C-alpha positions as CSV (number, residue, x, y, z in Angstrom):
1,M,21.8,-12.0,-5.3
2,E,19.3,-11.3,-2.6
3,I,16.0,-13.3,-2.3
4,R,13.1,-11.4,-0.9
5,R,9.8,-12.9,0.4
6,L,6.4,-11.3,0.4
7,F,5.1,-13.9,2.9
8,P,5.1,-14.8,5.6
9,E,4.8,-11.3,6.7
10,P,7.2,-9.9,9.3
11,E,6.0,-8.5,12.6
12,M,3.3,-5.9,11.8
13,P,3.7,-2.4,13.0
14,A,1.8,-1.5,16.2
15,R,0.3,1.5,14.4
16,G,0.6,3.3,11.1
17,E,2.5,1.8,8.2
18,R,5.9,0.4,7.5
19,C,7.3,0.4,3.9
20,E,10.1,-1.8,2.7
21,T,11.7,-1.3,-0.7
22,L,11.9,-4.7,-2.5
23,L,13.4,-3.5,-5.7
24,E,14.7,-0.2,-7.1
25,S,15.9,0.2,-10.6
26,G,16.2,3.6,-12.2
27,E,12.9,5.4,-11.5
28,L,11.0,2.1,-10.8
29,R,10.5,1.2,-7.2
30,I,8.5,-1.8,-5.8
31,E,7.6,-1.7,-2.1
32,R,5.9,-3.9,0.4
33,I,3.7,-1.9,2.7
34,L,2.4,-3.3,6.0
35,S,-0.5,-1.4,7.6
36,A,-1.4,-1.9,11.3
37,P,-5.0,-2.9,12.0
38,G,-7.3,0.1,12.1
39,S,-4.8,2.4,10.4
40,A,-5.4,5.7,8.7
41,S,-2.8,7.7,6.8
42,G,-2.4,10.4,4.2
43,P,-3.3,12.4,2.3
44,Y,-0.8,11.5,-0.3
45,D,0.0,13.5,-3.4
46,Q,2.8,11.7,-5.1
47,E,5.1,12.8,-7.9
48,R,5.0,9.4,-9.6
49,D,2.3,7.0,-10.9
50,E,1.5,4.2,-8.5
51,W,-0.1,0.8,-8.9
52,V,-1.0,-0.8,-5.6
53,L,-2.2,-4.3,-5.0
54,L,-3.8,-5.4,-1.7
55,L,-2.3,-8.8,-1.0
56,Q,-4.0,-9.4,2.3
57,G,-6.7,-7.8,4.4
58,R,-9.3,-5.1,3.7
59,A,-8.9,-1.3,3.3
60,V,-11.0,1.7,2.8
61,L,-9.4,4.6,0.9
62,E,-10.5,8.0,-0.3
63,V,-9.3,8.8,-3.8
64,E,-10.0,12.3,-5.1
65,G,-12.9,12.5,-2.7
66,E,-14.4,9.1,-3.6
67,R,-14.6,6.3,-1.1
68,V,-13.0,3.1,-2.4
69,E,-13.0,-0.3,-0.7
70,L,-10.4,-2.9,-1.5
71,T,-10.2,-6.6,-0.5
72,A,-7.3,-9.0,-0.9
73,G,-6.4,-9.5,-4.6
74,E,-7.8,-6.1,-5.8
75,A,-5.5,-3.5,-7.3
76,L,-5.8,0.2,-7.9
77,W,-4.0,2.6,-10.4
78,L,-3.2,6.0,-9.0
79,P,-1.8,8.4,-11.6
80,A,0.8,11.0,-10.3
81,H,-0.9,13.7,-8.2
82,T,-4.0,11.7,-7.5
83,V,-4.7,12.7,-3.9
84,H,-5.5,9.7,-1.8
85,S,-5.8,8.6,1.9
86,I,-6.2,5.4,3.7
87,L,-9.3,5.8,5.9
88,D,-9.2,2.4,7.6
89,T,-7.7,-1.1,7.5
90,S,-9.1,-4.4,8.6
91,D,-8.9,-5.2,12.3
92,D,-9.1,-9.0,11.9
93,S,-6.4,-9.4,9.2
94,P,-3.2,-7.4,8.7
95,C,-3.0,-5.4,5.5
96,V,-0.1,-6.3,3.2
97,W,0.3,-4.2,0.0
98,L,2.5,-4.4,-3.0
99,A,3.1,-0.9,-4.5
100,V,4.8,-0.2,-7.8
101,H,6.0,3.4,-8.3
102,L,6.6,4.4,-11.9
103,P,8.2,7.5,-13.5
């Protein structure tokens, strides 16, 4: 048995993102994603559905050409092949995400 913690967060990456798989069972995968301040990444076009929850920080995304702003506690459903990018993440608070990837 392995106990995993979401908080306190480990050392944040200096730039970009770092993903850590917390659980994988069959085609279900749950990840913790750490985004460095002022990060941008993507575009992503994923094979699986994804539900993402921003646990800490603020982020600006582009989803299918639409600007979306998230704050801590807000979640977003991204069906498979929904093109999305992270445009910016908060400078004053690290971004910690919980991502659930479904078949």
